C-alpha positions as CSV (number, residue, x, y, z in Angstrom):
1,X,0.0,0.1,0.1
2,X,2.8,2.4,0.8
3,X,4.3,2.0,-2.6
4,X,0.8,2.8,-4.3
5,X,0.5,5.8,-2.1
6,X,4.1,7.0,-3.2
7,X,3.4,6.3,-6.9
8,X,0.1,8.3,-6.6
9,X,2.1,11.2,-5.0
10,X,4.3,11.2,-8.1
11,X,1.4,11.1,-10.4
12,X,0.8,14.7,-11.1
13,X,-0.7,14.5,-14.6
14,X,-3.1,11.8,-15.7
15,X,-1.5,11.5,-19.2
16,X,2.0,11.3,-17.7
17,X,2.6,8.2,-15.6
18,X,5.0,8.5,-12.7
19,X,8.6,7.3,-12.9
20,X,10.3,7.5,-9.6
21,X,13.4,5.3,-9.1
22,X,13.3,2.2,-6.7
23,X,16.0,4.0,-4.7
24,X,13.9,7.1,-4.3
25,X,10.8,5.1,-3.4
26,X,12.8,3.2,-0.9
27,X,14.2,6.4,0.7
28,X,10.8,7.8,1.2
29,X,9.3,4.7,2.7
30,X,12.3,3.8,4.7
31,X,13.0,0.3,3.3
32,X,15.6,-1.3,1.1
33,X,15.4,-0.9,-2.7
34,X,15.2,-4.7,-2.9
35,X,12.0,-4.6,-0.9
36,X,10.6,-2.0,-3.4
37,X,11.4,-4.3,-6.3
38,X,9.8,-7.4,-4.8
39,X,6.7,-5.4,-3.9
40,X,6.4,-3.8,-7.3
41,X,6.7,-7.2,-8.9
42,X,3.7,-8.4,-6.7
43,X,1.7,-5.3,-7.5
44,X,2.3,-5.9,-11.1
45,X,1.3,-9.5,-10.9
46,X,-1.9,-8.5,-9.0
47,X,-2.6,-6.3,-12.0
48,X,-2.5,-2.9,-10.1
49,X,0.4,-1.5,-11.9
50,X,2.4,-2.1,-15.2
51,X,6.1,-1.4,-15.5
52,X,7.6,0.1,-18.6
53,X,11.5,0.3,-18.9
54,X,12.7,3.7,-19.8
55,X,16.0,4.9,-21.5
56,X,17.9,8.1,-21.3
57,X,18.8,10.1,-24.5
58,X,22.1,8.3,-24.5
59,X,20.5,4.9,-24.5
60,X,21.2,3.9,-20.9
61,X,18.5,2.3,-18.6
62,X,16.7,4.8,-16.4
63,X,13.9,4.5,-13.9
64,X,10.8,2.5,-14.8
65,X,7.6,4.2,-15.9
66,X,4.7,2.9,-13.7
67,X,1.2,2.8,-15.4
68,X,-1.5,2.9,-12.9
69,X,-4.4,1.8,-15.2
70,X,-5.0,-1.4,-13.4
71,X,-5.4,0.3,-10.0
72,X,-7.8,2.8,-11.6
73,X,-9.9,0.1,-13.2
74,X,-10.2,-1.7,-9.9
75,X,-11.2,1.5,-8.1
76,X,-13.7,2.4,-10.8
77,X,-15.5,-1.1,-10.3
78,X,-15.8,-0.1,-6.6
79,X,-17.2,3.4,-7.4
80,X,-20.9,2.4,-7.5
81,X,-20.6,1.0,-3.9
82,X,-19.3,4.4,-2.8
83,X,-21.9,6.4,-4.6
84,X,-24.7,4.3,-3.1
85,X,-23.3,4.6,0.4
86,X,-22.9,8.4,-0.1
87,X,-26.6,8.7,-1.3
88,X,-27.9,6.7,1.7
89,X,-25.9,8.8,4.1
90,X,-27.2,12.1,2.4
91,X,-30.9,10.7,2.6
92,X,-30.5,9.9,6.3
93,X,-28.9,13.2,7.0
94,X,-31.7,15.1,5.2
95,X,-34.3,13.0,7.3
96,X,-32.7,13.8,10.5
97,X,-32.4,17.5,9.6
98,X,-36.0,17.8,8.5
99,X,-38.4,18.7,11.3
100,X,-40.7,15.9,12.2
101,X,-43.9,17.4,11.0
102,X,-42.4,17.9,7.6
103,X,-40.9,14.4,7.0
104,X,-42.4,12.5,4.1
105,X,-43.4,9.0,4.8
106,X,-41.7,6.3,3.1
């Protein structure tokens, strides 16, 4: 979860995926870069993220680009449940705030 939160913190623009290095993520979380590598592999296997290798202009390997489309899709599947819960909460709040004589009977 910490890795996902950190990747989301780097994701400033929806059309430009984040690309922090493993060392940078490890430093922010306070773990070893190998721990980041293992957990990113697990997140990728679970379908939450997708890694894309990135190169510098000179052709050397650079940090990976992390596509979060899988995470977004999984959250979007949950969205109807959140909307339903929010609507129920609003209806209850409205009922409680309305004076008893003015309440509509269900």
